[in-house]
C-alpha positions in Angstrom: -29.3 2.4 0.5 -32.9 3.4 0.9 -32.8 6.8 -0.7 -33.6 6.9 -4.4 -30.1 6.7 -6.4 -29.2 6.1 -9.9 -25.6 5.8 -11.9 -25.1 7.5 -15.2 -22.5 7.2 -17.7 -20.3 10.3 -19.3 -23.5 10.9 -21.3 -25.7 11.2 -18.5 -27.2 7.9 -19.5 -28.9 5.7 -16.8 -27.0 2.7 -16.1 -28.2 1.5 -12.7 -30.8 2.5 -10.3 -32.6 1.2 -7.1 -36.2 0.4 -6.8 -36.7 3.8 -4.8 -35.5 5.8 -8.0 -37.6 4.0 -10.4 -40.7 4.2 -8.3 -40.0 8.1 -7.6 -40.0 8.5 -11.6 -42.6 5.7 -12.3 -40.3 4.0 -14.5 -39.7 0.4 -14.7 -35.9 0.1 -15.7 -32.9 2.4 -15.7 -33.0 3.4 -19.3 -32.6 6.5 -21.3 -31.0 9.7 -20.2 -31.3 11.7 -17.0 -32.2 14.8 -19.1 -35.5 13.0 -19.5 -36.5 13.2 -16.0 -35.7 16.6 -15.1 -36.3 20.1 -16.6 -32.8 20.8 -16.2 -29.7 18.9 -15.3 -26.3 20.8 -14.4 -23.0 19.7 -16.0 -21.1 20.0 -12.7 -20.9 17.9 -9.3 -22.3 19.3 -6.2 -25.7 19.9 -4.5 -28.9 21.3 -6.3 -32.4 21.7 -6.1 -33.6 20.4 -9.3 -37.3 20.3 -10.8 -38.5 17.2 -12.2 -40.4 16.8 -15.4 -43.3 16.2 -12.9 -42.9 19.6 -11.6 -41.7 18.9 -8.1 -38.3 20.2 -6.7 -36.0 17.9 -5.4 -32.8 18.2 -3.3 -30.1 16.5 -5.2 -26.4 15.3 -4.9 -24.4 14.6 -8.0 -21.0 13.1 -7.4 -18.0 11.4 -8.9 -18.4 7.4 -8.7 -15.8 4.8 -9.6 -15.2 3.7 -13.1 -15.8 7.1 -14.4 -19.7 7.1 -13.4 -21.7 9.7 -12.0 -23.8 9.1 -8.8 -27.3 11.0 -8.3 -29.0 10.6 -5.0 -32.3 12.3 -4.2 -33.8 13.4 -1.2 -36.9 11.0 -0.2 -39.8 12.0 2.2 -39.5 9.2 4.9 -37.6 10.1 8.0 -35.1 7.3 7.6 -34.1 8.1 4.0 -33.8 11.8 5.0 -31.2 10.5 7.7 -29.5 8.6 5.1 -29.5 11.2 2.7 -27.8 13.7 5.2 -25.1 10.9 5.8 -24.8 10.2 1.9 -24.6 14.1 1.2 -21.5 14.1 3.7 -20.0 11.1 2.1 -20.4 12.8 -1.5 -18.8 16.0 -0.2 -15.7 13.8 0.9 -15.9 12.3 -2.8 -16.1 15.9 -4.3 -13.5 17.2 -2.1 -10.9 14.4 -3.1 -12.1 14.9 -6.8 -11.2 18.8 -6.6 -7.9 18.3 -4.8 -6.6 15.6 -7.4 -7.6 18.2 -10.1 -5.6 20.8 -8.6 -2.8 19.3 -7.0 -0.4 18.9 -10.3 -1.2 22.4 -11.3 -0.1 23.6 -7.9 3.0 21.4 -8.0 3.9 23.1 -11.3 3.4 26.3 -9.9 5.7 25.8 -7.1 8.2 24.3 -9.5 8.3 27.3 -11.8 8.2 29.7 -9.0 11.4 28.2 -7.2 13.2 28.2 -10.6 12.3 32.0 -11.1 13.6 32.7 -7.6 16.9 31.1 -8.5 17.3 33.8 -11.3 16.5 36.6 -9.2 18.5 38.9 -7.0 18.0 37.6 -3.5 16.7 41.1 -2.4 14.2 43.2 -4.2 10.5 43.5 -4.7 10.5 40.9 -7.5 11.9 38.3 -5.0 9.4 39.2 -2.3 6.6 38.6 -5.0 7.8 35.3 -5.9 8.3 34.4 -2.1 4.8 35.4 -1.6 3.6 33.0 -4.6 5.6 30.2 -3.1 4.2 30.8 0.3 0.5 31.0 -0.8 0.9 27.9 -3.5 2.4 25.9 -0.3 -0.7 26.8 1.5 -3.1 25.6 -1.1 -0.9 22.4 -1.3 -1.5 21.6 2.4 -5.2 22.2 1.9 -5.3 20.0 -1.2 -3.6 17.5 0.7 -6.2 17.7 3.6 -9.0 17.5 1.1 -7.3 14.3 -0.2 -7.8 12.9 3.1 -11.4 14.0 3.3 -12.1 12.3 0.1 -9.9 8.9 0.5 -11.9 6.0 0.2 -9.5 3.2 1.3 -8.4 3.4 5.1 -4.7 2.1 4.3 -2.7 -0.5 6.2 -4.5 -1.9 9.1 -3.2 -3.2 12.5 -4.6 -4.2 15.7 -4.4 -0.9 18.0 -4.6 -0.2 21.7 -6.7 2.8 21.4 -5.7 4.1 25.2 -2.2 4.1 24.3 -2.7 5.9 21.0 -4.5 8.7 23.0 -2.2 9.2 25.4 0.8 9.3 23.1 -0.7 12.0 20.9 -2.0 13.9 23.8 1.8 14.2 25.1 2.6 15.9 21.7 0.5 19.0 22.3 0.1 19.0 26.1 2.7 21.7 26.5 1.0 24.0 23.6 -0.1 27.3 25.0 -3.7 26.3 24.1 -3.9 23.8 26.8 -1.9 25.7 29.6 -5.2 26.6 31.3 -7.4 23.6 30.6 -8.2 20.8 33.1 -7.7 17.3 31.3 -9.8 14.6 33.0 -8.9 11.1 31.9 -11.9 8.5 32.1 -10.1 5.6 30.1 -11.3 2.0 30.2 -8.6 -0.2 31.8 -9.8 -3.3 30.0 -10.6 -1.8 26.6 -10.3 -4.3 23.7 -7.9 -3.7 20.8 -9.4 -2.0 17.7 -8.5 -2.5 13.9 -7.3 0.7 12.7 -4.9 3.0 10.4 -2.3 4.4 13.0 -1.6 7.7 11.3 -5.3 8.0 10.5 -6.7 7.6 13.8 -3.7 9.6 15.4 -5.1 12.4 13.4 -8.5 11.8 14.5 -7.6 12.0 18.1 -5.7 15.2 17.7 -8.3 16.6 15.6 -11.0 16.0 18.3 -8.9 17.1 21.4 -7.8 20.4 19.6 -11.1 21.2 18.3 -12.5 21.0 21.9 -9.5 23.1 23.4 -10.2 25.8 20.6 -14.0 25.7 21.5 -12.9 26.4 25.2 -10.7 29.6 23.9 -8.1 28.0 26.0 -9.9 28.0 29.5 -12.0 24.9 30.7 -12.3 21.2 31.2 -12.0 18.4 28.7 -12.9 14.7 29.4 -11.2 12.2 27.3 -13.1 9.0 27.6 -13.0 5.5 26.3 -15.5 2.6 27.0 -16.6 -0.8 25.6 -20.0 -1.8 24.6 -19.9 -5.5 24.9 -23.4 -6.1 23.2 -22.2 -4.1 20.0 -18.4 -5.3 20.0 -17.8 -1.7 19.9 -15.1 0.6 21.4 -16.1 4.2 22.2 -13.8 7.2 22.2 -15.3 10.6 23.5 -14.0 14.1 24.0 -16.1 16.2 26.2 -15.8 20.1 26.8 -17.6 22.5 28.9 -17.5 25.4 26.4 -20.4 27.3 25.1 -21.9 24.4 22.9 -22.9 24.2 19.1 -26.0 26.0 18.1 -28.7 23.5 17.0 -29.1 25.2 13.6 -25.4 24.8 12.5 -25.1 21.2 14.1 -26.0 19.3 10.8 -23.4 21.3 8.9 -20.4 20.7 11.2 -18.8 17.7 9.3 -19.0 19.4 6.0 -15.7 20.4 4.3 -15.1 24.1 4.4 -17.7 24.6 6.9 -16.3 26.7 10.0 -17.5 29.2 12.5 -13.9 30.4 13.2 -13.4 34.0 12.1 -10.4 35.9 10.6 -9.2 32.9 8.4 -8.2 30.7 11.6 -9.8 27.8 10.1 -10.1 26.2 7.1 -13.3 24.0 8.0 -11.5 20.5 7.3 -10.7 19.3 10.7 -14.2 17.7 11.3 -14.6 16.5 7.9 -11.3 14.7 8.0 -12.7 13.1 11.4 -16.1 12.1 9.4 -13.9 10.6 6.7 -11.4 8.6 8.9 -14.2 7.2 11.1 -16.5 6.0 8.1 -13.3 4.3 6.2 -13.1 2.5 9.6 -16.6 1.2 9.5 -17.5 3.3 12.6 -19.8 6.1 13.5 -19.1 9.7 14.8 -21.9 11.4 16.6 -22.0 15.0 18.4 -24.3 16.0 21.4 -24.1 19.7 22.4 -25.9 22.1 24.7 -24.5 25.1 26.5 -21.9 23.9 28.9 -21.1 20.4 27.4 -20.5 19.3 24.0 -19.4 15.6 23.5 -18.0 14.0 20.2 -18.4 10.4 20.2 -16.6 8.0 17.9 -17.7 4.4 17.7 -15.2 1.6 16.2 -15.6 -2.1 16.0 -13.2 -4.0 18.2 -10.9 -6.8 17.0 -12.5 -9.9 16.9 -9.9 -13.1 17.8 -10.3 -16.0 15.9 -10.7 -18.4 19.0 -13.5 -16.3 20.4 
């Protein structure tokens, strides 16, 4: 990691740092408390513009880290480090999302438990029963969102097996092709016939495929063309999965934010802003890359995944 980073303990003491961080603050070793380096240091996780004791404002990520440590990541001036900062920002948002979901999941379970117990003691009809039904409905929706957040923040890919990506894509599309959203959309298949196998978690990659295809259909608002494409880059031992639509495109000013949890352009509560964030997390857990290219009339989401390398190759 080239961007300046450090690890803190619960008391905000420095326990580790890279050379870029040490050089940034002109210190020789990760010693002392982080509050010695900043004018003010927040108690919570998130994204902040902090002012160092040297007086310069710094964009900063503070996120949970394994073993009860805290990761602090600083935005550096170099172009390469800026790109890395953006990627680490998305990864940190995933960690934050998982941390939040873990904290709220148990209280939500208790709310649902007590609401259902209360419902059993109430008459089946009446205003109070309606109120309890609404509590159960809203708490259940929160539980679904919390589960999605855990998927964003999960660090491990789960059980891994060799997979035929073409077959997985076709099988998953067959589950949704009858949906009204796809009735006036032309699906064009451009699947590489000799596509190598990939290593992956089946359920997570199924979710990735569904999210990207559904996202394209929603961008078209039910009318247009979607191209589903696979390919193999032999020099990189990489399998490509692309979903292309001929919709209005993604405005350049919001493109850097589309993989952030809770960021959505859908109005009226139609989206949670978690679909693409979950895709980003799944791809990263599979040691892959996800990219987007967009202009009016053409948006392409491109996923790169490592192929299976056979022992005798």
